[in-house]
C-alpha positions as CSV (number, residue, x, y, z in Angstrom):
1,M,80.1,-52.2,-66.2
2,Y,78.7,-52.3,-69.7
3,D,77.4,-55.0,-72.0
4,V,78.5,-55.7,-75.5
5,G,76.3,-58.6,-76.9
6,D,76.6,-61.5,-74.7
7,A,79.6,-60.2,-72.9
8,A,79.9,-58.1,-69.9
9,V,83.0,-55.6,-69.4
10,V,83.9,-54.5,-66.0
11,E,86.5,-51.6,-65.8
12,L,88.5,-51.6,-62.7
13,R,90.4,-48.5,-61.6
14,G,93.2,-47.7,-59.1
15,D,95.1,-49.9,-57.1
16,L,94.1,-53.7,-57.0
17,D,95.3,-54.4,-53.6
18,L,93.4,-55.5,-50.4
19,V,91.3,-52.4,-50.2
20,G,90.7,-52.6,-54.2
21,F,89.7,-56.3,-53.8
22,Q,87.1,-55.4,-51.0
23,L,85.7,-52.5,-53.3
24,A,85.6,-54.6,-56.5
25,I,83.9,-57.8,-55.0
26,P,80.4,-56.1,-55.0
27,V,80.8,-55.0,-58.5
28,L,82.4,-58.1,-59.9
29,D,80.6,-60.8,-58.1
30,P,77.0,-60.1,-59.5
31,V,78.5,-60.0,-63.0
32,T,80.3,-63.2,-62.8
33,A,77.0,-64.7,-61.4
34,G,75.0,-63.1,-64.3
35,S,74.1,-64.5,-67.7
36,A,77.2,-63.1,-69.7
37,R,79.0,-65.7,-71.6
38,T,82.1,-63.7,-71.4
39,V,83.4,-61.3,-68.9
40,V,86.0,-58.8,-69.7
41,V,87.9,-57.3,-66.9
42,D,89.6,-54.2,-67.9
43,L,92.7,-53.2,-65.9
44,S,93.9,-50.5,-68.4
45,R,93.0,-47.8,-65.8
46,S,94.3,-49.8,-62.9
47,T,97.6,-48.4,-61.2
48,F,98.9,-51.3,-59.2
49,L,98.2,-55.2,-58.9
50,D,99.2,-57.3,-56.0
51,C,98.4,-60.8,-54.7
52,S,94.8,-59.4,-53.7
53,G,94.2,-58.3,-57.2
54,L,95.4,-61.6,-58.6
55,S,93.0,-63.2,-56.1
56,L,90.2,-61.3,-57.5
57,L,90.8,-62.4,-61.0
58,M,91.3,-66.0,-60.1
59,R,88.1,-65.9,-58.1
60,A,86.1,-64.4,-61.1
61,Q,87.6,-67.1,-63.2
62,R,86.6,-69.9,-61.0
63,R,83.1,-68.4,-60.8
64,L,82.7,-68.1,-64.5
65,N,84.1,-71.5,-65.2
66,A,81.7,-73.1,-62.8
67,R,79.0,-72.0,-65.1
68,G,80.6,-72.6,-68.5
69,A,81.6,-68.9,-69.1
70,R,84.9,-67.2,-69.9
71,L,87.1,-64.5,-68.2
72,R,89.1,-62.2,-70.4
73,V,91.5,-59.9,-69.1
74,V,92.9,-56.6,-70.4
75,C,96.1,-55.4,-69.2
76,T,99.2,-53.7,-70.8
77,D,100.9,-52.4,-67.7
78,P,104.4,-54.0,-67.4
79,M,104.5,-54.3,-63.8
80,S,101.1,-55.9,-63.6
81,L,102.1,-58.1,-66.3
82,R,105.3,-59.0,-64.4
83,V,103.3,-59.9,-61.4
84,M,101.2,-62.1,-63.4
85,G,104.1,-63.9,-64.9
86,I,106.1,-64.3,-61.6
87,T,103.1,-66.0,-60.0
88,G,102.6,-68.1,-63.1
89,L,99.2,-66.7,-63.8
90,K,100.0,-64.8,-67.0
91,T,99.4,-67.9,-68.9
92,T,96.4,-68.8,-67.1
93,L,94.8,-65.3,-67.4
94,S,96.1,-64.7,-70.8
95,P,95.8,-60.8,-70.7
96,V,95.3,-59.1,-74.0
97,A,95.9,-55.5,-74.9
98,S,92.5,-54.1,-75.6
99,V,88.7,-54.7,-74.9
100,R,88.4,-55.2,-78.7
101,E,90.8,-57.9,-78.6
102,A,89.3,-59.7,-75.6
103,L,85.9,-59.7,-77.3
104,A,87.1,-61.0,-80.5
105,R,88.8,-64.0,-78.7
106,Q,86.4,-66.8,-79.2
107,E,88.5,-69.8,-78.1
108,P,87.6,-71.2,-74.7
109,E,90.3,-70.9,-71.9
110,S,92.3,-73.9,-71.4
């Protein structure tokens, strides 16, 4: 995890399955409860995403929305993007291709 201005970037690596979910919660929860106005979850080094990984992202988004902050997701993996699309969460999560792009995005999530 690192800060860029008023944003926090969390890099998640490996499989985002049930075990990955359990390992990521202690890292992601303090960030989503913190003061960052934007939290970027960088999945560029993640190798697998299933419903547990999606649940992790939606949990982060709910926590951030509750305090008026935003979630940005970085993901270019075709299979992960496909899972997001099949579940209907690709529109909700609005993944972008890079951390730079995520940080440049200023409009609020809808």
